[in-house]
Structure formats: C-alpha cells, structure tokens
N, C-alpha and C positions, 0 to 999 in steps of 0.2 A: 673696481667695476666688474660685476659678474658677467662672464662671457657665455651665458646661457639664460634661457627664459625662466623666470621665477614667479610668473603669474599663473594662477590656477587655470588649467587647460579648459575647464568648463566655461570660464569667463571668456577666454580667447575664442573658443568655438562659437559662443553666443554672439560675440562682437563680429566675427567674420560672417556669420549667417545673416546678420542685420545690416552689414555694410553694403553700400552701392558702389564702392570703388571699382573701377575697371582694372583688371589685372591680366597679365600675359602669363600663360602656363607653358613651361618648357622643360625639356630634359637635356642632359649633356653628359659626356664622359670623355676621358682621354687617358690612355696609358702613357705615362711619362714619369721619369724618375723624380720623386719629391724627397729631398734629403731630410727635411725637418717637417713632417706632417703636422705635428702639434702647433708649431709656430705659425704655419700657414693657416691652419684651422682657426686660430685665435684672430689672426689678421683679417681673414675673410669674414668672420663673424661680426667684427666691429664695422666693417665697411657695408656688408649686406644688411645688417640690422638697420643701419642708417638709411638705406634705400627702401626699407620696408619689405625685404625679401622674406618669404615663408616657404617652408618645404623641408626635404630631407636630403642631406649631402654626406657622402662617405669620402674620406681622404685616407690614402695609404701611401707608402713609399712607391707603390707601383702606379699611382695615378689618382683620378677623381671621378666620381659618379654621383649625379644629382638629379632630383626632380623637384622643381620649385615653381613658385609664382612670384611675379614682380609687378608692382603697381605700374600701370601703363605710362604714367607721367614720368617715371624714373627709369623706364626700360633702356632708353638710349644711353643714359648715364651709366647704368649697370653694365651694359655691353661694352662701352668704351673703356671702363675701368678694368673689366675682365680681360679684354684683348690687349690692354697696355702691358699686361704681364706676359713676358716671353713664354712662360710655361703653358699659358692658355691662349696664346695668340691664334685667332682664326679657328678656335675649337668649334665644332659643329653644335649649333643650338637648335634642337628639334622643337619647333613650336607646335603645340597641340592643335590638331584640326578642330576638335570640339573642346574648347577650353573648359577645364573644371577648376576654376580659380579658387573655389571655396573648399577644395579638397584639403588644403593646407591652412592651418591657423596659427602656426608658430614656426620659427626657424630652428632647425636641429642639425648641427654639423658634428659628425663623429669621426674620430680617428680609428681606423680599422687595420687589421693585418692584411686583408685583401679587399678590393672594392667590389669583387664578385667572388663568392665562395667557389673554388674550383678543385680543391683537394690536391693540388700540385705542391710538391716540396722540393723540386729540382732547382738548386741555386743557379744553375747555368742557363735556365730558361729566361728569356727576355720578352716580356709581353708587348713591348713596343715594336718588335720586329714582326709586324702582322702581314697578312696577305694583301693582294692588290684589290683596291676598292673599285667597284663598278657601279655606275649610275643605273637607273631603271632600264633604259634602252639597251645598254651594253649587257646588263644582266639577262634580259630576255634573249638577246642574240646568243650569249654563251650557253644559256639553258637549252637552246634548240640544237646544239651541236651533239653529234653522236659520240664524241670523245670527252663528254662532260658527265660527271657524277654530281648530282645536286643533293645537299644535305640540309634538313630542317634541324636547326640547333635548339629548338624550343622543347619544352616538356610535352609529353604525349597528350595531355589534356588541352594544350594550346593547339597542337597540330590537328587534333580531332575536330576543332572548330572550323578549320580551313587551312589548306596548304597548297603549294605549287604541285601540279601534276608531275608525277615521275620522281618526286623527291624521296630520299631515304628518310624514314620516320622512326627514329629510335624510341623504343618503348621504355622511357625513363621518367622519373619524377623530378630529378634535380639535374642541374647543369654538371655538377661534379661527377655524376654517374655517366653522363654522356661521353665525356672525353675519351676514356680508355675503350669504351664500347665501340664508338665510331672509328677510332684508330684501327681496331681489329677489323671492322667491317670494310675499311678502305684499303687494306693490304693488297687486295687483288686488283686495285685500280691505281697503283702508284704512277703509272704512265699517263693517266688521264687528268683533265682539269677538275679540280675539286672546288665546287661552287657552294658556298655557305650562305644561309640567310637566317635571321632571327627577328625579334620584334623591333628593337631600336638600334641594334648594331653592336652593343657592348659584348654580348656573348660570342658573336662571330669574331670580334676583334681579338679576344683571348684565344678562341679556338683556332683561328687561322694561324696565329703566332705559334701555338702549340704544335699544330700539324707540320708547319715548316720546321720547327725545332726537331720533330721526329723524322725529318727527311723527305717529306712530301714537297716537291718543287713548284708545282703549278697550283697554287692555292688562291682563290678569289672569294670576295665577299660582297654582299649587297650593301652599298653605302647608305647609312642611315636606317637600315632595316626596313621592315614592312611599313613602318610609320611613314618614312620618307617615300617609299614606293607608292603608297596610297595617295600622298600629296601630288606626286608626279603624274599619277594616273589621271588626275583632274585637269592637267594641262597638256595631255597628250604626250607625256614623257619628254617635254621640252621641245616638241616639234612645232 
C-alpha cells in the first residue's frame, strides 16, 4: 500500500474546491526526541489518511511541525488519537481564527533533518529545553517591565507589517540568520529578562532553547505566538 498520494494534484485541487465538507484548519509543533522519524511518519500517514487529513507535516528526530485541515466530523477522533500518543499528549493545537480549509488538498508528511531550518550544528544543543512560556496577560506584564528586552523573532518583512512597541527588530530574511545576530545584540542585556515572540511559537521555541544554551538565564516566550495572542485579545486575555 503506497504511503503517499498518487492522484494527480489537479484533480485533488478541483475536488477540494468543489467540496462543501466542513473542515478544521490548525497548526501544531513540538520539540521532542523522535528516535525513528520514518516509522512514525508512515504510521501517522495511515491513520491521518483514514481521517481525511490534508496538509503539510515535517517530522525529524528533534520533533514535529505541521499545518493541516481535518474534516470537522473526524476532528475529535483525530485529536483523541493524537493525544493518546505520549510523545504528542496535550500538544498545543492552534485553530485558525479564519479557517482556510481549502488551502490543502492532499496529505504530505516528510522526514526532515530539522523541522525548522536554523543553521545550528551543535550536537550538545537540546531544542526541548526551551524558555518559560507566558500567556498573553503575563506577556503584556513582562513587556512593560524596565528590566525586559523584547525581541521579534520574525523576518523583517513580517515585523514591518506590525510589531510590539519597543521590540528589537532584526533586519534578517531567514530564521537561521537571526539566531547569531540576536545573540550578539543581547550580550549587553544578559542580566535582563529576554522576551521573545513570533507568529505561531515554533521559532521562539527553538530560539529560547538556543539562548538558554548560550548562557542566558531569564528567557521567556509568548505561548502560541501572535496567533494565540490575537485569539486571547478577543476574550480580554482570559479576564
């Protein structure tokens, strides 16, 4: 049985555009040690294809990163099966505020060297040892402190669209460029709180672990990124 799609993508796209099926669009990631990425990849493909999942997923020894859509009628089953796996139990699932369910028309799961290209080659670096997660309210409180340095971990063209006031905005095109540059920029602030934010959280997860690995002790990150922050803004940050 082939563990990949063999139907012409044009037919798949046409089918999706004509479909009236309700779907849930979501993204997720987790840095966790996966000893056999290929075996997990094949196993997930079989299960998720059965549920009608579509989208793009990367799996590596360092973790998983995906953006997918799931038929609404199978979402609860999908979530229960996912959380039944110890590796992914209670992994954050970021539901899209404005679902774009027709963005995906096939399931593609790939084994990669890294789930996010970072340019790091230090074997002693552990991406799972990340900084402290802060919800929206705690993030706002930390950002207002005079002993805090806030850093936008996104690319320059993303931060130009909008960013938090007072944040350091690295002039970079890629995430891999940002890590050594920001490390140098933060050398004069080692005694301060380092507060990171990005779009969905995955770049901050890697960056916070990297800065801790480099000796920065007080490293924090916006939980769920700006996506989750925007969702919390609609509910008054949980108040």
